[in-house]
C-alpha positions as CSV (number, residue, x, y, z in Angstrom):
1,M,-19.7,34.8,-2.8
2,E,-18.4,34.3,-6.3
3,L,-19.1,30.9,-7.8
4,V,-16.6,29.3,-10.2
5,L,-18.1,26.6,-12.4
6,S,-16.9,24.8,-15.5
7,K,-20.2,24.2,-17.2
8,P,-19.1,21.7,-19.8
9,L,-17.9,19.3,-17.1
10,A,-20.8,20.0,-14.7
11,E,-23.4,19.3,-17.4
12,R,-21.9,16.1,-18.7
13,Y,-23.9,13.4,-17.1
14,D,-21.4,10.7,-18.0
15,F,-18.7,12.6,-16.1
16,I,-20.9,13.2,-13.1
17,L,-21.8,9.5,-13.0
18,L,-18.2,8.6,-13.2
19,L,-17.5,10.9,-10.2
20,G,-20.4,9.2,-8.5
21,G,-18.9,5.8,-9.1
22,L,-15.5,7.0,-7.8
23,S,-17.2,8.5,-4.7
24,A,-19.1,5.2,-4.1
25,L,-16.0,3.0,-4.1
26,T,-15.5,3.1,-0.4
27,A,-19.2,2.8,0.4
28,L,-19.4,-0.2,-1.8
29,S,-16.2,-1.7,-0.4
30,I,-17.6,-1.4,3.1
31,D,-21.3,-2.2,2.6
32,I,-20.9,-5.2,0.4
33,T,-18.8,-6.9,3.2
34,A,-21.3,-6.0,6.0
35,P,-23.4,-9.2,5.7
36,A,-20.3,-11.3,5.6
37,T,-18.4,-10.1,8.8
38,G,-19.7,-12.9,11.0
39,V,-19.5,-15.5,8.3
40,I,-15.9,-14.7,7.5
41,A,-14.9,-14.7,11.2
42,R,-16.4,-18.2,11.6
43,D,-15.0,-19.5,8.4
44,L,-11.5,-18.3,9.3
45,S,-11.8,-19.6,12.9
46,V,-11.8,-16.4,14.9
47,V,-14.5,-15.0,17.3
48,E,-17.3,-13.2,15.7
49,S,-16.6,-9.9,17.5
50,L,-13.3,-9.7,15.5
51,G,-15.4,-9.6,12.3
52,S,-15.9,-5.9,13.0
53,M,-12.2,-5.5,12.1
54,I,-13.0,-6.2,8.5
55,I,-14.8,-2.9,8.5
56,G,-12.7,-1.0,11.1
57,V,-9.3,-1.7,9.6
58,Y,-10.6,-0.4,6.3
59,F,-11.7,2.8,7.9
60,L,-8.3,3.4,9.6
61,A,-6.3,2.5,6.5
62,Y,-8.6,4.6,4.3
63,G,-8.2,7.6,6.7
64,V,-4.4,7.4,6.5
65,G,-4.4,7.0,2.7
66,Q,-6.5,10.1,2.2
67,L,-3.8,12.3,3.6
68,F,-1.6,11.3,0.7
69,W,-3.9,10.9,-2.3
70,G,-5.4,14.4,-2.2
71,L,-2.0,15.9,-1.7
72,L,-0.5,13.8,-4.6
73,S,-3.4,14.9,-6.8
74,D,-2.8,18.6,-6.0
75,A,0.9,18.1,-6.8
76,F,0.8,15.9,-9.9
77,G,-2.7,16.2,-11.3
78,R,-6.0,14.4,-10.5
79,K,-6.1,11.9,-13.4
80,K,-2.7,10.3,-13.2
81,V,-2.9,9.8,-9.4
82,L,-6.5,8.5,-9.8
83,L,-5.4,5.8,-12.2
84,I,-2.6,4.6,-9.9
85,S,-5.0,4.5,-7.0
86,L,-7.5,2.4,-8.8
87,A,-4.9,-0.1,-10.1
88,L,-3.6,-0.6,-6.5
89,F,-7.1,-1.0,-5.2
90,A,-7.9,-3.8,-7.7
91,A,-4.6,-5.6,-6.8
92,A,-5.4,-5.4,-3.1
93,S,-8.9,-6.8,-3.7
94,I,-7.5,-9.8,-5.6
95,G,-5.2,-10.4,-2.6
96,A,-8.1,-10.3,-0.2
97,A,-10.0,-12.8,-2.3
98,M,-7.0,-15.2,-2.1
99,A,-6.4,-14.9,1.7
100,T,-6.5,-18.2,3.6
101,D,-6.3,-16.9,7.1
102,F,-8.0,-14.0,9.0
103,W,-4.9,-11.8,9.5
104,T,-3.8,-12.0,5.9
105,L,-7.3,-10.9,4.9
106,I,-7.0,-8.0,7.4
107,G,-3.7,-7.0,5.8
108,F,-5.2,-6.9,2.3
109,R,-8.2,-5.0,3.7
110,A,-5.8,-2.4,5.0
111,A,-4.1,-2.3,1.6
112,Q,-7.6,-1.8,0.0
113,G,-8.2,1.2,2.4
114,L,-4.8,2.7,1.8
115,S,-5.2,2.5,-2.0
116,A,-8.8,3.8,-2.2
117,G,-8.0,7.4,-3.2
118,A,-10.8,7.6,-5.7
119,P,-13.4,9.3,-3.4
120,V,-11.1,12.0,-2.1
121,I,-9.9,12.8,-5.6
122,A,-13.6,12.9,-6.8
123,R,-14.4,15.4,-4.0
124,A,-11.4,17.5,-5.0
125,I,-12.5,17.5,-8.6
126,V,-15.9,18.9,-7.5
127,R,-14.1,21.7,-5.7
128,D,-12.1,22.3,-8.9
129,I,-15.2,22.9,-10.9
130,G,-17.5,24.5,-8.4
131,S,-17.8,26.1,-4.9
132,G,-20.3,27.2,-2.3
133,V,-23.9,26.3,-3.2
134,V,-22.9,24.9,-6.6
135,A,-20.4,22.5,-4.9
136,A,-23.1,21.5,-2.4
137,K,-25.5,20.6,-5.2
138,L,-22.7,18.6,-7.0
139,L,-21.8,16.9,-3.8
140,A,-25.5,16.1,-3.2
141,V,-25.6,14.4,-6.6
142,L,-22.5,12.4,-5.8
143,M,-23.9,11.5,-2.4
144,A,-27.1,10.4,-4.0
145,V,-25.2,8.1,-6.3
146,T,-23.1,6.9,-3.3
147,A,-26.3,6.3,-1.3
148,I,-27.4,3.8,-3.9
149,A,-24.4,1.6,-2.9
150,P,-25.8,1.0,0.6
151,M,-29.1,0.1,-1.0
152,I,-27.8,-2.6,-3.2
153,A,-24.3,-3.5,-1.9
154,P,-25.5,-5.5,1.2
155,I,-28.0,-7.4,-1.0
156,M,-25.2,-8.1,-3.5
157,G,-22.9,-9.2,-0.7
158,A,-25.6,-11.5,0.7
159,G,-26.3,-12.9,-2.8
160,L,-22.7,-13.6,-3.4
161,L,-22.5,-15.4,-0.1
162,V,-25.5,-17.6,-1.0
163,L,-24.4,-18.3,-4.6
164,F,-20.6,-18.6,-4.1
165,S,-18.6,-17.7,-1.0
166,W,-17.3,-14.6,0.8
167,Q,-14.2,-14.7,-1.5
168,A,-16.6,-13.7,-4.4
169,I,-17.2,-10.4,-2.7
170,F,-13.6,-9.4,-3.1
171,V,-13.4,-10.7,-6.7
172,F,-16.4,-8.4,-7.4
173,L,-14.5,-5.4,-5.8
174,A,-11.5,-6.2,-8.0
175,L,-13.6,-6.2,-11.1
176,F,-15.4,-2.9,-10.1
177,G,-12.0,-1.3,-9.5
178,I,-10.8,-2.4,-13.0
179,V,-14.0,-1.0,-14.6
180,L,-13.5,2.4,-12.9
181,L,-9.9,2.3,-14.0
182,L,-10.8,1.9,-17.7
183,L,-13.6,4.5,-17.5
184,S,-11.3,7.0,-15.9
185,A,-8.6,6.3,-18.4
186,F,-10.9,7.2,-21.3
187,N,-13.5,9.6,-19.8
188,A,-11.9,11.5,-16.9
189,K,-10.6,15.0,-17.6
190,E,-7.7,16.7,-15.8
191,T,-9.2,19.6,-13.7
192,V,-6.0,20.9,-12.1
193,K,-4.9,23.9,-14.2
194,K,-1.4,23.9,-12.9
195,T,0.3,21.0,-11.1
196,R,2.6,21.9,-8.2
197,P,5.1,19.1,-7.3
198,E,6.8,21.4,-4.8
199,R,3.7,21.0,-2.6
200,F,4.6,17.4,-1.9
201,T,6.8,18.4,1.0
202,I,6.7,18.4,4.8
203,K,6.9,22.2,4.9
204,F,3.8,22.6,2.8
205,V,1.9,20.0,4.7
206,V,2.7,21.7,8.0
207,H,1.6,25.1,6.5
208,A,-1.6,23.6,5.0
209,F,-2.6,21.9,8.3
210,G,-2.0,25.2,10.1
211,Y,-4.1,27.1,7.7
212,L,-7.1,24.6,7.6
213,F,-7.2,24.2,11.4
214,R,-7.5,27.9,11.8
215,Q,-10.7,28.0,9.7
216,R,-13.9,27.8,11.7
217,D,-16.0,26.5,8.8
218,F,-13.5,23.7,8.1
219,L,-13.3,22.6,11.7
220,V,-17.1,22.6,12.3
221,G,-18.1,21.0,9.0
222,M,-15.4,18.4,9.4
223,G,-16.3,17.7,13.0
224,I,-20.1,17.3,12.5
225,S,-19.8,15.1,9.4
226,S,-17.1,12.9,11.0
227,L,-19.0,12.4,14.3
228,T,-22.2,11.6,12.5
229,F,-20.3,9.1,10.4
230,G,-18.9,7.5,13.5
231,G,-22.4,6.6,14.6
232,Y,-23.3,5.4,11.1
233,A,-20.2,3.1,11.2
234,S,-21.8,1.0,14.0
235,I,-24.4,-0.3,11.5
236,L,-21.7,-1.0,8.8
237,S,-19.5,-2.9,11.2
238,L,-21.9,-4.9,13.3
239,G,-25.4,-4.5,11.9
240,A,-25.5,-8.0,10.4
241,V,-24.3,-9.5,13.7
242,V,-26.8,-7.6,15.8
243,V,-29.7,-8.5,13.5
244,E,-28.7,-12.1,13.6
245,Q,-28.0,-12.4,17.3
246,T,-30.8,-10.2,18.6
247,Y,-33.6,-10.7,16.2
248,D,-32.8,-14.3,14.9
249,L,-32.5,-13.3,11.3
250,P,-29.9,-14.8,8.9
251,P,-27.0,-12.6,7.8
252,T,-28.3,-12.7,4.3
253,A,-31.5,-10.8,5.5
254,F,-29.4,-7.9,6.6
255,G,-29.0,-6.7,3.0
256,T,-32.7,-6.1,2.6
257,I,-33.1,-4.4,6.0
258,F,-30.1,-2.2,5.4
259,A,-31.5,-1.1,2.0
260,I,-34.5,0.3,3.7
261,G,-32.2,2.6,5.8
262,A,-30.2,3.5,2.7
263,I,-33.4,4.9,1.2
264,F,-33.5,7.4,4.0
265,V,-29.8,8.4,3.3
266,L,-30.8,8.9,-0.3
267,S,-33.8,11.0,0.7
268,G,-31.5,13.2,2.8
269,T,-29.3,13.9,-0.2
270,V,-32.2,14.7,-2.4
271,I,-33.5,17.2,0.2
272,V,-30.2,18.9,0.2
273,R,-30.2,19.1,-3.5
274,V,-33.7,20.7,-3.6
275,L,-33.4,23.1,-0.6
276,V,-29.8,24.3,-0.5
277,G,-30.3,26.9,-3.1
278,R,-33.4,28.2,-1.3
279,I,-32.5,28.3,2.3
280,G,-28.7,28.1,2.3
281,L,-26.1,25.7,3.6
282,R,-26.3,26.9,7.2
283,N,-30.0,26.4,7.5
284,I,-29.7,23.0,5.9
285,G,-27.1,22.2,8.6
286,V,-29.4,23.3,11.4
287,L,-32.3,21.1,10.0
288,A,-29.9,18.1,9.6
289,V,-28.5,18.4,13.1
290,S,-32.0,18.9,14.6
291,I,-33.1,15.6,13.1
292,L,-29.8,14.0,14.3
293,G,-30.7,15.3,17.8
294,V,-34.1,13.6,17.6
295,A,-32.5,10.3,16.5
296,T,-29.9,10.6,19.3
297,V,-32.6,11.0,22.0
298,I,-34.5,8.0,20.7
299,H,-31.5,5.8,20.7
300,A,-30.6,6.9,24.2
301,V,-34.0,5.7,25.3
302,L,-33.7,2.5,23.4
303,F,-30.4,1.8,25.1
304,F,-32.3,1.0,28.3
305,T,-35.1,-1.0,26.6
306,E,-35.7,-4.1,24.5
307,P,-37.3,-2.7,21.3
308,S,-38.8,-4.8,18.5
309,L,-37.0,-4.9,15.2
310,N,-39.4,-2.4,13.7
311,V,-38.9,0.1,16.5
312,F,-35.1,-0.3,16.5
313,W,-34.7,-0.1,12.8
314,G,-37.1,2.9,12.6
315,A,-34.7,4.8,15.0
316,V,-31.8,3.7,12.8
317,C,-33.6,5.1,9.7
318,I,-34.0,8.5,11.4
319,Y,-30.3,8.6,12.1
320,M,-29.6,7.6,8.5
321,L,-31.8,10.4,7.2
322,A,-29.8,12.9,9.3
323,F,-26.6,11.4,7.9
324,G,-27.8,11.9,4.3
325,L,-28.6,15.5,5.1
326,I,-25.4,16.2,7.0
327,L,-22.6,14.7,4.8
328,P,-23.0,16.8,1.6
329,S,-23.9,20.0,3.4
330,A,-21.3,19.9,6.2
331,Q,-18.6,18.8,3.7
332,A,-19.5,21.7,1.4
333,V,-19.1,24.1,4.3
334,A,-15.8,22.5,5.2
335,M,-14.4,22.8,1.7
336,E,-15.3,26.5,1.2
337,P,-12.1,27.8,2.9
338,A,-9.9,25.3,0.9
339,G,-8.6,28.0,-1.4
340,D,-6.1,26.7,-3.9
341,M,-5.5,23.4,-2.1
342,P,-8.9,21.5,-2.4
343,G,-7.1,18.1,-2.8
344,F,-5.3,18.4,0.6
345,A,-8.5,19.8,2.3
346,S,-10.4,16.8,0.9
347,S,-7.7,14.5,2.1
348,V,-7.9,15.8,5.7
349,L,-11.7,15.7,5.5
350,G,-11.7,12.1,4.3
351,A,-9.1,11.1,6.8
352,M,-11.0,12.4,9.8
353,L,-14.2,10.9,8.5
354,M,-12.6,7.4,8.4
355,V,-10.9,7.9,11.8
356,A,-14.3,8.6,13.3
357,G,-15.7,5.6,11.4
358,A,-13.0,3.4,12.9
359,L,-13.7,4.7,16.4
360,G,-17.4,4.1,15.9
361,A,-16.6,0.4,14.9
362,I,-14.4,0.1,17.9
363,V,-17.0,1.5,20.3
364,A,-19.7,-0.8,18.8
365,G,-17.4,-3.8,19.1
366,A,-16.8,-2.9,22.8
367,L,-20.5,-2.6,23.5
368,L,-21.4,-5.8,21.6
369,D,-23.5,-8.3,23.5
370,D,-26.7,-10.3,22.6
371,S,-28.8,-7.1,22.1
372,H,-29.0,-3.9,20.0
373,I,-27.1,-1.7,22.5
374,A,-23.9,-1.8,20.4
375,I,-25.6,0.3,17.7
376,S,-27.9,2.4,19.9
377,G,-25.1,3.2,22.3
378,T,-22.7,4.2,19.6
379,M,-25.3,6.3,17.8
380,T,-26.1,8.0,21.1
381,I,-22.5,8.8,21.9
382,F,-21.5,10.2,18.4
383,G,-24.8,11.9,17.8
384,T,-24.6,13.7,21.1
385,L,-21.1,14.9,20.3
386,A,-22.1,16.2,16.9
387,V,-25.1,18.1,18.2
388,A,-23.0,19.5,21.0
389,L,-20.4,20.7,18.5
390,L,-23.0,22.7,16.5
391,I,-24.5,24.2,19.6
392,T,-21.0,25.2,20.9
393,A,-20.1,26.8,17.5
394,R,-23.4,28.7,17.4
395,L,-22.9,30.0,21.0
396,Y,-19.4,31.0,20.2
397,D,-20.5,32.9,17.1
398,R,-23.1,34.8,19.0
399,K,-20.7,35.7,21.8
400,K,-18.2,36.9,19.2
401,V,-20.8,39.1,17.5
402,K,-21.9,40.6,20.8
403,G,-18.3,41.1,21.8
């Protein structure tokens, strides 16, 4: 397979770090609010289970927004569309900080999600400058930077809760969006060689959907990464509530606990970076889904028991290790057939990821009681589906070869 790589951009650490910051925008936007979901619900006089909507509505809105931002960046260029996206995100964050009732806040969270086009554009830029193993390595670097957000964002969110209030979380997000806007304006490079405004049409979208959904690698890579993210979303949406209700820890302690799990996500991305050139994307995928299978079995057992915090969180960490392995490798596989429309492919990939995340948050909310089963149950369901998808794809491939 021929690899296409623009060395000057790929070797510029400031550019790669900027892409990492853009990729981390949504992770930061979600994880920094995780310790505050219960606090916000109580402060705005709604039941705590509705707090999961602060995460879930972002997932849904982000998923819808992805379908447009990648397509727009294919049609009109990455940089221009990126700057518009960041400006809208900062404005929505300011609105969320000023909200005085729960449903107004939810509306601005939806606006945040709709305007958060930075991650999908960053992923499209990676595909512009590299493909195959090279793209997997670049995505692993971005994922590693993104993985730092879950390590520090919940702690930051908890700190802002203690020092100020939940509104300070959204003020911080607005400032972060403005910083990315300024850095992108001065440091980002246009990587689209030729803009194609004619692609922003219903006819092209129908054609592109038809093409992508006939590609086996795209479907399998998208399906496995999305389903794995669905289980991971249960921690993001209700982790703080479960830790508080089940293990009698304050919401502010969740940041530290979550950071431990985030180290496992980071470890997974580092493993991909080191091994992908040696054993290939497919073998990395098998390793990742095997670890996911182990985590799924453990959570299925825990669903019927009352584990200690150490046992429960140990199982969560195994799932998060699998997540760190799966996301960069499966997405690199999915992006390989993108051809000359990486922006749109990245949009669809991001949209499905967020739809799965929203479903994970909904399932976790439905299972919520005074125990850990909301998280163990959700991880069992989505992990089982992801493992089943890979097994089905492998069996189909073998049958096709024999036939």
